[in-house]
C-alpha positions as CSV (number, residue, x, y, z in Angstrom):
1,M,-17.5,-177.1,-29.2
2,I,-20.3,-175.0,-30.7
3,P,-23.6,-176.4,-32.0
4,V,-24.5,-176.0,-35.7
5,I,-28.2,-175.5,-36.4
6,R,-30.0,-175.3,-39.7
7,V,-32.7,-172.6,-39.6
8,N,-36.0,-174.2,-40.6
9,G,-38.5,-172.8,-38.2
10,T,-38.1,-175.7,-35.8
11,D,-34.6,-176.6,-35.0
12,E,-33.6,-173.2,-33.8
13,T,-36.6,-172.8,-31.5
14,A,-35.1,-174.8,-28.6
15,F,-31.9,-172.9,-28.6
16,L,-33.7,-169.5,-28.6
17,K,-35.8,-170.6,-25.7
18,K,-32.7,-171.6,-23.7
19,L,-31.0,-168.3,-24.6
20,R,-33.9,-166.3,-23.4
21,A,-34.3,-168.3,-20.2
22,R,-30.6,-167.5,-19.4
23,A,-31.4,-163.8,-19.3
24,S,-34.7,-164.0,-17.4
25,S,-33.7,-166.1,-14.5
26,V,-33.7,-164.5,-11.0
27,N,-31.4,-165.6,-8.2
28,D,-33.5,-165.4,-5.1
29,E,-30.5,-165.8,-2.8
30,V,-28.7,-162.9,-4.3
31,T,-31.8,-160.8,-4.2
32,A,-32.3,-161.5,-0.5
33,S,-28.6,-160.8,0.3
34,V,-28.6,-157.6,-1.6
35,T,-31.9,-156.4,0.0
36,E,-30.3,-156.8,3.4
37,I,-27.2,-154.9,2.3
38,I,-29.3,-152.1,1.0
39,R,-31.3,-151.9,4.2
40,N,-28.3,-151.8,6.4
41,V,-26.4,-149.2,4.4
42,R,-29.6,-147.0,4.3
43,D,-29.9,-147.3,8.1
44,Q,-26.3,-147.4,9.3
45,G,-24.4,-145.4,6.6
46,D,-20.6,-145.6,6.7
47,E,-20.6,-148.2,9.5
48,A,-22.4,-150.7,7.3
49,V,-20.2,-149.8,4.3
50,R,-17.1,-150.5,6.4
51,A,-18.4,-153.8,7.6
52,Y,-19.3,-155.0,4.1
53,T,-16.0,-153.8,2.7
54,L,-14.0,-155.7,5.3
55,R,-16.2,-158.8,4.7
56,F,-16.1,-158.8,0.9
57,D,-12.8,-157.0,0.0
58,G,-10.7,-158.1,3.0
59,Q,-9.4,-154.7,3.9
60,V,-11.0,-151.3,4.7
61,P,-9.1,-148.3,3.2
62,A,-7.9,-145.7,5.7
63,C,-10.1,-143.2,3.9
64,F,-12.9,-144.1,1.5
65,E,-12.3,-141.1,-0.7
66,V,-9.2,-141.1,-2.9
67,D,-7.1,-138.0,-2.5
68,R,-6.9,-135.8,-5.6
69,E,-3.1,-135.9,-5.3
70,E,-3.2,-139.7,-5.6
71,I,-5.3,-139.4,-8.8
72,N,-2.9,-136.8,-10.2
73,D,0.1,-139.0,-9.3
74,A,-1.4,-142.0,-11.1
75,L,-1.7,-139.9,-14.3
76,T,1.9,-138.6,-13.9
77,N,3.4,-142.0,-13.3
78,A,1.3,-143.9,-16.0
79,D,2.8,-145.5,-19.1
80,P,2.9,-142.7,-21.7
81,E,1.7,-145.2,-24.4
82,Y,-1.3,-146.1,-22.2
83,V,-2.1,-142.4,-21.7
84,N,-1.9,-141.6,-25.4
85,A,-4.2,-144.6,-26.2
86,L,-6.7,-143.3,-23.7
87,L,-6.5,-139.8,-25.1
88,N,-7.1,-141.0,-28.6
89,A,-10.2,-142.9,-27.4
90,V,-11.3,-139.9,-25.4
91,A,-11.1,-137.7,-28.5
92,N,-13.2,-140.2,-30.6
93,I,-15.8,-140.7,-27.8
94,T,-16.1,-137.0,-27.2
95,D,-16.6,-136.2,-30.9
96,F,-19.3,-138.8,-31.3
97,H,-21.3,-137.9,-28.2
98,T,-21.0,-134.1,-28.7
99,R,-23.2,-134.6,-31.7
100,Q,-25.9,-136.0,-29.5
101,K,-26.3,-132.9,-27.4
102,Q,-29.8,-131.4,-27.5
103,Q,-30.8,-127.7,-27.2
104,S,-33.4,-126.0,-25.2
105,F,-36.0,-124.2,-27.2
106,I,-38.6,-121.4,-26.9
107,D,-41.6,-120.9,-29.1
108,A,-43.2,-117.4,-29.0
109,K,-46.5,-117.3,-30.9
110,Q,-48.1,-114.2,-32.4
111,N,-50.9,-114.2,-29.8
112,G,-48.5,-113.7,-27.0
113,V,-48.3,-117.4,-25.9
114,I,-44.8,-118.5,-24.9
115,M,-43.9,-122.2,-24.6
116,G,-40.6,-124.0,-24.5
117,Q,-38.4,-126.7,-23.2
118,R,-35.4,-126.4,-20.9
119,I,-32.7,-129.0,-21.0
120,R,-29.9,-129.3,-18.4
121,G,-27.6,-131.9,-17.0
122,L,-28.3,-133.9,-13.8
123,K,-26.8,-132.5,-10.6
124,R,-24.8,-135.5,-9.5
125,V,-24.2,-138.9,-11.1
126,G,-22.6,-142.0,-9.6
127,L,-20.3,-144.1,-11.7
128,Y,-19.6,-147.7,-10.7
129,V,-16.4,-149.1,-12.1
130,P,-15.3,-152.7,-11.4
131,G,-11.8,-153.0,-9.9
132,G,-9.3,-155.7,-9.1
133,T,-8.7,-158.3,-11.7
134,A,-11.8,-157.2,-13.7
135,A,-10.8,-153.5,-14.1
136,Y,-12.2,-151.7,-17.1
137,P,-10.8,-148.2,-17.7
138,S,-12.9,-148.1,-20.9
139,S,-16.0,-148.1,-18.8
140,V,-14.9,-144.9,-17.2
141,L,-14.6,-143.2,-20.6
142,M,-17.9,-144.5,-21.9
143,N,-19.8,-143.3,-18.8
144,A,-18.0,-140.2,-17.7
145,I,-17.6,-138.5,-21.1
146,P,-21.3,-138.3,-22.1
147,A,-22.1,-137.2,-18.6
148,K,-19.7,-134.3,-18.9
149,I,-21.0,-133.3,-22.3
150,A,-24.6,-133.4,-20.9
151,G,-23.6,-130.9,-18.2
152,V,-23.6,-133.1,-15.1
153,E,-22.4,-130.9,-12.3
154,E,-20.5,-133.7,-10.4
155,I,-19.4,-137.2,-11.2
156,V,-18.8,-139.5,-8.2
157,M,-17.0,-142.7,-9.1
158,V,-16.9,-145.8,-6.9
159,T,-14.5,-148.7,-7.5
160,P,-13.5,-151.6,-5.3
161,P,-10.1,-151.4,-3.6
162,L,-7.2,-153.7,-4.5
163,K,-6.0,-156.2,-2.0
164,D,-3.6,-153.6,-0.6
165,G,-6.5,-151.3,0.1
166,K,-5.5,-148.9,-2.7
167,A,-7.2,-147.9,-6.0
168,N,-6.4,-149.5,-9.3
169,P,-4.0,-146.9,-10.9
170,D,-5.3,-147.6,-14.5
171,I,-8.8,-146.7,-13.3
172,L,-7.5,-143.5,-11.7
173,V,-5.7,-142.5,-14.9
174,A,-9.0,-142.9,-16.9
175,A,-10.8,-140.9,-14.2
176,A,-8.3,-138.1,-14.3
177,L,-8.5,-137.8,-18.1
178,C,-12.4,-137.8,-18.1
179,G,-12.8,-135.2,-15.4
180,V,-14.3,-137.4,-12.7
181,D,-14.8,-135.2,-9.7
182,R,-14.5,-137.6,-6.7
183,V,-13.4,-141.2,-6.4
184,F,-14.3,-143.6,-3.5
185,L,-12.9,-147.0,-2.8
186,L,-16.1,-148.9,-2.5
187,G,-17.5,-151.9,-4.3
188,G,-20.4,-154.3,-4.5
189,A,-24.0,-153.7,-3.6
190,Q,-22.9,-151.6,-0.6
191,A,-21.3,-149.1,-2.9
192,V,-24.5,-148.9,-5.0
193,A,-26.6,-148.4,-1.9
194,A,-24.2,-145.7,-0.6
195,L,-24.6,-143.8,-3.8
196,A,-28.4,-144.2,-3.7
197,Y,-29.0,-143.0,-0.1
198,G,-25.8,-141.1,0.7
199,T,-23.8,-141.7,3.8
200,E,-21.6,-139.6,6.1
201,S,-18.8,-139.9,3.5
202,V,-20.5,-140.7,0.2
203,P,-22.8,-138.1,-1.4
204,K,-26.3,-139.1,-2.6
205,V,-26.6,-139.1,-6.4
206,D,-29.4,-138.7,-8.8
207,K,-28.4,-141.6,-11.2
208,I,-26.1,-144.6,-11.0
209,V,-24.4,-145.9,-14.2
210,G,-21.7,-148.5,-14.9
211,P,-21.3,-152.3,-15.1
212,G,-20.9,-154.7,-12.3
213,N,-21.4,-158.3,-11.2
214,I,-24.7,-159.9,-10.3
215,F,-24.8,-158.2,-6.9
216,V,-24.2,-154.8,-8.4
217,A,-26.8,-155.3,-11.1
218,T,-29.3,-156.6,-8.5
219,A,-28.7,-153.6,-6.3
220,K,-29.3,-151.2,-9.2
221,K,-32.5,-153.0,-10.0
222,L,-33.8,-152.9,-6.5
223,L,-32.9,-149.2,-6.0
224,F,-34.4,-148.0,-9.3
225,G,-36.9,-145.4,-8.2
226,E,-34.8,-144.2,-5.3
227,V,-32.4,-143.2,-8.0
228,D,-32.3,-143.5,-11.8
229,I,-30.1,-146.1,-13.4
230,D,-28.7,-146.7,-16.9
231,M,-30.0,-150.2,-17.5
232,I,-29.9,-153.8,-16.1
233,A,-27.1,-155.4,-18.1
234,G,-27.3,-159.1,-18.8
235,P,-24.5,-161.3,-20.2
236,S,-22.6,-160.1,-23.2
237,E,-23.7,-161.0,-26.7
238,I,-22.5,-160.9,-30.2
239,L,-24.3,-162.0,-33.4
240,I,-22.5,-162.0,-36.7
241,L,-24.2,-162.1,-40.1
242,A,-22.0,-163.6,-42.8
243,D,-22.1,-164.8,-46.3
244,E,-19.6,-166.7,-48.5
245,T,-17.4,-163.6,-48.7
246,A,-16.7,-163.6,-44.9
247,N,-13.3,-164.7,-43.5
248,P,-13.7,-167.6,-41.0
249,V,-10.5,-166.5,-39.2
250,Y,-12.1,-163.1,-38.5
251,L,-15.5,-164.7,-37.6
252,A,-14.0,-167.1,-35.0
253,A,-11.9,-164.4,-33.4
254,D,-14.8,-162.0,-33.1
255,L,-17.1,-164.7,-31.7
256,M,-14.6,-165.5,-29.0
257,S,-14.0,-161.8,-28.2
258,Q,-17.4,-161.9,-26.5
259,A,-17.4,-165.5,-25.3
260,E,-14.5,-164.7,-23.1
261,H,-16.5,-162.3,-20.9
262,D,-18.1,-165.1,-18.9
263,R,-19.7,-168.5,-19.2
264,L,-23.2,-167.0,-19.8
265,A,-22.0,-164.9,-22.7
266,S,-23.7,-165.6,-26.1
267,A,-21.8,-165.7,-29.4
268,I,-23.8,-166.6,-32.5
269,L,-22.9,-166.8,-36.2
270,V,-25.7,-166.7,-38.7
271,T,-24.5,-167.5,-42.2
272,T,-25.8,-168.5,-45.6
273,S,-22.6,-170.5,-46.4
274,E,-22.1,-174.1,-45.2
275,R,-18.4,-173.8,-46.0
276,V,-18.0,-170.6,-43.9
277,A,-19.9,-172.4,-41.1
278,A,-17.6,-175.4,-41.1
279,D,-14.4,-173.4,-41.5
280,T,-15.4,-171.1,-38.6
281,V,-16.0,-174.1,-36.3
282,K,-12.5,-175.3,-37.2
283,E,-11.0,-171.9,-36.5
284,L,-12.7,-171.7,-33.1
285,G,-11.0,-174.9,-32.1
286,R,-7.6,-173.8,-33.4
287,Q,-7.6,-170.2,-32.1
288,V,-9.0,-170.9,-28.6
289,Q,-5.9,-173.0,-27.7
290,A,-3.8,-169.9,-27.5
291,L,-6.2,-167.8,-25.4
292,S,-5.9,-167.2,-21.7
293,R,-9.6,-167.6,-21.0
294,K,-9.9,-170.9,-22.9
295,E,-12.2,-172.7,-20.5
296,I,-14.6,-169.8,-20.2
297,I,-14.8,-169.4,-24.0
298,E,-15.4,-173.1,-24.5
299,D,-18.2,-173.3,-21.9
300,S,-19.8,-170.2,-23.4
301,L,-19.7,-171.4,-26.9
302,Q,-21.0,-174.9,-26.0
303,N,-23.9,-173.7,-23.9
304,Y,-24.9,-170.4,-25.4
305,G,-23.2,-170.2,-28.7
306,A,-24.4,-171.4,-32.1
307,V,-23.8,-171.4,-35.8
308,F,-27.0,-170.9,-37.7
309,I,-27.2,-171.9,-41.4
310,C,-29.8,-170.0,-43.3
311,D,-31.0,-170.4,-46.9
312,R,-31.2,-166.7,-47.7
313,V,-29.7,-163.5,-46.3
314,E,-33.2,-162.2,-45.7
315,Q,-33.8,-165.1,-43.3
316,A,-30.6,-164.2,-41.5
317,V,-31.6,-160.6,-41.2
318,D,-35.0,-161.6,-39.8
319,L,-33.3,-163.8,-37.2
320,A,-31.0,-161.0,-36.2
321,N,-33.9,-158.7,-35.6
322,E,-35.7,-161.4,-33.6
323,L,-32.7,-161.9,-31.3
324,A,-32.0,-158.2,-31.0
325,P,-28.3,-158.6,-30.0
326,E,-26.1,-156.3,-28.0
327,H,-23.4,-156.4,-30.7
328,L,-24.2,-157.1,-34.3
329,E,-21.5,-157.6,-36.9
330,V,-22.4,-157.5,-40.6
331,M,-19.9,-159.5,-42.6
332,L,-21.8,-159.5,-45.9
333,K,-20.7,-158.6,-49.4
334,D,-22.3,-155.1,-49.2
335,P,-22.9,-154.5,-45.5
336,M,-24.0,-150.9,-46.0
337,Q,-27.2,-151.9,-47.8
338,Y,-28.5,-153.6,-44.7
339,I,-28.4,-150.6,-42.3
340,G,-32.0,-149.8,-42.9
341,K,-33.1,-153.4,-42.4
342,L,-31.4,-154.1,-39.1
343,D,-33.8,-152.6,-36.6
344,N,-33.0,-154.3,-33.4
345,A,-29.4,-154.1,-32.2
346,G,-27.4,-152.2,-29.6
347,S,-24.5,-151.4,-31.9
348,V,-23.9,-152.5,-35.5
349,F,-20.4,-153.1,-36.9
350,L,-20.2,-153.0,-40.7
351,G,-17.6,-154.9,-42.8
352,Q,-14.6,-157.1,-42.4
353,Y,-12.5,-154.4,-40.6
354,S,-15.0,-153.2,-38.0
355,P,-14.7,-155.8,-35.2
356,E,-16.6,-155.5,-32.0
357,P,-13.5,-154.5,-29.8
358,L,-13.3,-151.4,-32.0
359,G,-16.5,-150.2,-30.4
360,D,-15.6,-151.4,-26.9
361,Y,-12.5,-149.2,-26.7
362,Y,-12.0,-146.7,-29.4
363,A,-14.3,-145.7,-32.3
364,G,-16.6,-143.3,-30.5
365,P,-20.1,-144.8,-30.1
366,N,-20.9,-146.0,-26.6
367,H,-20.2,-149.5,-25.5
368,V,-22.9,-149.5,-22.8
369,L,-25.6,-151.4,-24.8
370,P,-28.9,-153.1,-24.2
371,T,-28.7,-156.9,-23.8
372,S,-31.0,-159.9,-23.6
373,G,-33.1,-158.8,-26.5
374,T,-33.9,-155.4,-25.0
375,A,-32.5,-153.7,-28.1
376,R,-36.0,-154.0,-29.3
377,F,-36.9,-151.0,-27.2
378,F,-33.8,-149.8,-25.4
379,S,-30.9,-147.7,-26.8
380,P,-27.2,-147.4,-26.0
381,L,-26.1,-145.1,-23.3
382,S,-25.9,-141.6,-24.6
383,V,-25.8,-137.9,-23.6
384,D,-29.6,-138.2,-23.3
385,A,-29.2,-140.5,-20.3
386,F,-27.6,-137.6,-18.2
387,I,-30.1,-134.8,-18.9
388,K,-33.5,-133.9,-17.7
389,K,-36.2,-131.8,-19.4
390,S,-38.8,-129.4,-18.2
391,S,-41.5,-127.8,-20.3
392,Y,-42.9,-124.3,-19.6
393,I,-46.1,-122.5,-20.7
394,C,-47.0,-118.9,-20.5
395,Y,-50.5,-117.8,-21.8
396,T,-51.9,-114.3,-21.9
397,E,-55.4,-113.6,-20.6
398,E,-56.7,-113.3,-24.2
399,A,-55.2,-116.6,-25.2
400,L,-56.6,-118.5,-22.3
401,Y,-60.0,-116.9,-22.9
402,E,-60.0,-118.3,-26.5
403,A,-59.1,-121.8,-25.2
404,K,-61.3,-121.9,-22.1
405,D,-64.3,-123.6,-23.5
406,D,-62.3,-126.5,-25.0
407,I,-60.4,-127.0,-21.8
408,M,-63.5,-127.0,-19.6
409,L,-65.2,-129.4,-22.0
410,L,-62.3,-131.8,-21.8
411,A,-62.1,-131.6,-18.0
412,N,-65.8,-132.2,-17.6
413,K,-65.6,-135.2,-19.9
414,E,-63.2,-136.7,-17.4
415,H,-65.4,-135.6,-14.5
416,L,-62.6,-133.5,-13.1
417,T,-64.7,-130.5,-12.2
418,A,-62.0,-128.8,-10.1
419,H,-59.9,-128.7,-13.3
420,A,-62.7,-127.0,-15.1
421,N,-63.3,-124.6,-12.2
422,S,-59.6,-123.5,-12.3
423,I,-60.3,-122.1,-15.7
424,R,-63.9,-120.8,-15.0
425,V,-62.9,-118.6,-12.0
426,R,-60.7,-116.5,-14.2
427,F,-63.5,-115.4,-16.4
């Protein structure tokens, strides 16, 4: 079901190569199709959006924008337990992200020079939320809350309509609780293009965030530069570090919590215990029988899952840093001592009672995380993703006079004589 590989510098190499190839492959047909969709939406606006919505979703809503009353009704009619669970998650996510908020600053020097930095939220952000059978209210929370904290003026959400042409009510409830300003029933690459360029109905945004299928991800990638985006998300990943103290029942359950996302998902256990490795493999076979996405899990584990057996914990840590996983669980005897050694991971889960779904839904840190090894240089979605910064400089005549010779020298070294002249003419 899942390959078991002993880490020796050789046997794991082929698997790692296969794993990296999975993430780097480009679907030329999808790229060509999305390019055409983007071009048509840019040129034809709502007309193109309607045509693609009919083609891909089967029905065009009477109005693209969801009425505010419908959003409020969804909240009123929602299951109270569901609302309370969302509110608890909202409180945790808000608390965590509020701590990320940066402050503008001003630096007034004794010679009269004033410098500083101004920080403010983006004007308008587009939030893509999958709908239908793959509806994720948690994505609304994780994207909208930090945007609000950052001071974004307007959050515009797009989500595909259900087969009856209406919005998923669970998505609307989350949107209402997070303060999403406008909701449109659009999906796919056409929705991303509508947000990027603006149409007669859909306002143009400054940044597009949120998960989606390969068509949505490709559209975001192609439109980067026209708008900003959060990141290009690859298949989901989990890596678990475990020693002899880890519970194989927990390990198997956590591995499958990510394997169920899709057949390209990667679930990897790295352990120093052969017993734990063998028992986890047995648990995978036992637990998967009761899960609704059994076939997807089995395909994912067989093709992109692995159990690595290491001689030392240090070797396991090195492997984790090399793989730079999206989610990293640390089920070691004293997990806290490894915080400073695990440099490459989107989000780290410490101990037997910090499973990955805790981060997906509830704890507070963002679940929009770098994938495909990009945790080496990318960070989780945060308040910083929704702000922009400007610096400012104010020199007095006296201060500029003191600095003029240095500035002109540097400008002339670069053969930019007009730069030097801009200083010279003032004195």
